C-alpha positions in Angstrom: 62.2 -46.6 34.0 62.5 -50.4 34.0 59.5 -52.6 34.6 60.4 -55.9 36.1 58.4 -59.0 35.1 57.4 -59.6 38.7 55.7 -56.3 38.9 51.9 -56.5 38.9 50.3 -55.5 35.6 47.2 -53.4 35.8 44.8 -53.2 32.8 44.7 -49.7 31.3 42.9 -47.2 33.5 41.9 -49.7 36.1 43.3 -47.7 39.0 41.9 -44.5 37.6 38.4 -45.9 37.0 38.3 -47.5 40.5 39.3 -44.2 42.0 36.6 -42.3 40.0 33.8 -44.7 40.7 34.7 -46.1 44.0 34.3 -44.9 47.6 37.5 -42.9 47.4 35.8 -40.3 45.2 33.4 -39.4 48.0 36.3 -38.7 50.3 38.1 -36.3 48.0 37.4 -32.7 48.8 35.9 -30.6 46.0 38.7 -28.8 44.2 38.4 -26.0 41.8 41.0 -25.8 39.0 41.9 -23.0 36.5 43.5 -24.3 33.3 45.3 -21.6 31.3 45.9 -23.0 27.8 45.8 -21.3 24.4 45.2 -24.4 22.4 41.5 -25.2 22.6 41.7 -28.9 21.9 44.3 -29.4 24.6 42.3 -27.2 27.0 39.1 -29.2 26.4 41.0 -32.5 26.8 42.4 -31.4 30.2 39.0 -30.1 31.2 37.3 -33.3 30.3 39.9 -35.5 32.2 39.8 -33.4 35.3 36.0 -33.1 35.2 35.7 -36.9 35.0 37.9 -37.2 38.0 35.6 -34.9 40.0 37.3 -31.5 39.7 35.5 -28.3 38.8 37.5 -26.8 35.9 37.5 -23.3 34.4 39.4 -22.5 31.2 41.3 -19.4 30.2 43.0 -18.9 26.9 45.2 -16.0 27.8 47.1 -14.8 30.9 45.0 -11.7 31.2 41.7 -13.7 31.1 43.3 -16.0 33.7 44.1 -13.0 35.9 40.4 -11.8 35.7 39.1 -15.3 36.6 41.6 -15.6 39.5 40.6 -12.2 40.8 36.9 -13.2 40.8 37.2 -16.8 42.0 39.2 -18.9 44.4 41.1 -21.7 42.9 42.9 -24.6 44.6 45.2 -25.2 41.6 46.2 -23.2 38.5 47.6 -25.2 35.5 49.6 -23.2 33.0 
């Protein structure tokens, strides 16, 4: 990817922060996400980021625990 000098430069996280804290957040429907990740540190990192963006996040460390959670709950997105 090439960035041209004429392209506008955004400070880090400006667009993300404005989305999280601005009026757009109120218009985003509540989404429930299941994250299947066996590395705890990575799972917590993803959970924190999605949580800060307004998503409800459940974690599963194994495929079988993910199956149980998916059978008991309705998810809009599953991240493997």
